[in-house]
C-alpha atoms as a printed R data frame, in Angstrom:
   type eleno elety resid chain resno       x       y       z
1  ATOM     1    CA   MET     A     1  96.146 101.169  68.154
2  ATOM     2    CA   LYS     A     2  93.812 104.141  68.250
3  ATOM     3    CA   LYS     A     3  94.614 105.000  64.640
4  ATOM     4    CA   GLU     A     4  94.229 101.435  63.865
5  ATOM     5    CA   GLY     A     5  90.751 101.331  65.303
6  ATOM     6    CA   ILE     A     6  91.623  99.083  68.450
7  ATOM     7    CA   GLU     A     7  89.841 100.241  71.372
8  ATOM     8    CA   GLN     A     8  90.473  99.167  75.184
9  ATOM     9    CA   PRO     A     9  89.068  96.330  76.341
10 ATOM    10    CA   VAL     A    10  85.765  97.231  78.103
11 ATOM    11    CA   TRP     A    11  86.057  95.078  81.071
12 ATOM    12    CA   ASP     A    12  88.984  97.249  81.817
13 ATOM    13    CA   LYS     A    13  87.863 100.358  82.175
14 ATOM    14    CA   GLY     A    14  89.771 102.011  85.246
15 ATOM    15    CA   VAL     A    15  90.803  98.865  87.165
16 ATOM    16    CA   GLY     A    16  94.098  98.771  85.590
17 ATOM    17    CA   SER     A    17  94.858  94.674  84.873
18 ATOM    18    CA   ILE     A    18  95.548  95.321  81.227
19 ATOM    19    CA   GLY     A    19  99.353  96.356  82.062
20 ATOM    20    CA   ILE     A    20 100.307  93.062  83.528
21 ATOM    21    CA   THR     A    21  98.590  91.362  80.564
22 ATOM    22    CA   TYR     A    22 100.643  93.622  78.143
23 ATOM    23    CA   ALA     A    23 103.847  92.897  80.052
24 ATOM    24    CA   LEU     A    24 103.308  89.003  79.891
25 ATOM    25    CA   ILE     A    25 102.294  89.335  76.108
26 ATOM    26    CA   MET     A    26 105.976  91.010  75.842
27 ATOM    27    CA   VAL     A    27 107.617  88.942  77.951
28 ATOM    28    CA   PHE     A    28 106.413  85.613  76.885
29 ATOM    29    CA   PRO     A    29 105.771  85.569  72.964
30 ATOM    30    CA   LYS     A    30 103.894  82.445  72.641
31 ATOM    31    CA   LEU     A    31 101.222  83.506  74.648
32 ATOM    32    CA   LYS     A    32  97.897  84.404  72.743
33 ATOM    33    CA   PRO     A    33  95.396  85.415  74.740
34 ATOM    34    CA   THR     A    34  92.242  85.580  73.266
35 ATOM    35    CA   ILE     A    35  90.380  89.131  75.354
36 ATOM    36    CA   PHE     A    36  92.444  91.100  72.799
37 ATOM    37    CA   ASP     A    37  94.347  91.642  69.589
38 ATOM    38    CA   PHE     A    38  97.793  90.670  70.792
39 ATOM    39    CA   ASP     A    39  99.401  90.550  67.135
40 ATOM    40    CA   ALA     A    40  99.103  94.372  67.515
41 ATOM    41    CA   VAL     A    41 100.728  94.681  70.671
42 ATOM    42    CA   ARG     A    42 103.435  93.114  69.620
43 ATOM    43    CA   ARG     A    43 103.642  95.209  66.512
44 ATOM    44    CA   HIS     A    44 103.574  98.497  68.387
45 ATOM    45    CA   THR     A    45 105.927  97.031  71.125
46 ATOM    46    CA   ARG     A    46 109.116  99.203  71.245
47 ATOM    47    CA   GLU     A    47 112.814  97.765  72.792
48 ATOM    48    CA   LYS     A    48 112.093  99.943  75.727
49 ATOM    49    CA   ASP     A    49 109.090  98.641  76.272
50 ATOM    50    CA   LYS     A    50 110.297  95.409  76.290
51 ATOM    51    CA   ILE     A    51 112.980  95.779  78.977
52 ATOM    52    CA   LEU     A    52 110.117  97.327  81.263
53 ATOM    53    CA   ALA     A    53 107.988  94.492  80.863
54 ATOM    54    CA   HIS     A    54 110.748  91.867  81.792
55 ATOM    55    CA   PHE     A    55 111.536  93.975  84.873
56 ATOM    56    CA   TYR     A    56 108.494  94.641  85.859
57 ATOM    57    CA   THR     A    57 107.492  90.957  85.550
58 ATOM    58    CA   THR     A    58 110.763  89.785  87.131
59 ATOM    59    CA   ALA     A    59 109.532  92.602  90.221
60 ATOM    60    CA   LEU     A    60 106.264  90.610  90.411
61 ATOM    61    CA   LEU     A    61 107.620  87.303  90.963
62 ATOM    62    CA   ILE     A    62 110.165  88.512  93.338
63 ATOM    63    CA   SER     A    63 107.570  90.220  95.232
64 ATOM    64    CA   PHE     A    64 105.200  86.737  95.107
65 ATOM    65    CA   ILE     A    65 108.442  84.888  96.459
66 ATOM    66    CA   ILE     A    66 109.147  87.259  99.242
67 ATOM    67    CA   MET     A    67 105.427  87.101 100.223
68 ATOM    68    CA   LEU     A    68 104.550  83.460 100.194
69 ATOM    69    CA   THR     A    69 107.866  83.430 102.018
70 ATOM    70    CA   VAL     A    70 107.062  85.859 104.945
71 ATOM    71    CA   ALA     A    71 103.369  83.946 105.159
72 ATOM    72    CA   TYR     A    72 105.373  80.544 105.673
73 ATOM    73    CA   LEU     A    73 107.647  81.870 108.267
74 ATOM    74    CA   TYR     A    74 105.286  84.397 109.959
75 ATOM    75    CA   GLY     A    75 101.915  83.251 109.625
76 ATOM    76    CA   PRO     A    76  99.549  81.741 111.916
77 ATOM    77    CA   ASP     A    77 100.710  78.118 113.744
78 ATOM    78    CA   ASN     A    78  98.167  75.620 113.000
């Protein structure tokens, strides 16, 4: 993407949250974020990247479900 003149967003210098956004764009094709060029991301995506994005998104969802379940079962009693 750098060869096309598309730079990394200014707000993501070192944080790494752009990876989550890229994965969500690959998994959900109708998602159209306005914070960067999503067409360029889809244009440069390989089939291997899509498989990894699905794995990453699924693992993230399962992690959240486990976290919420543990917090519900073992959290403080109010």
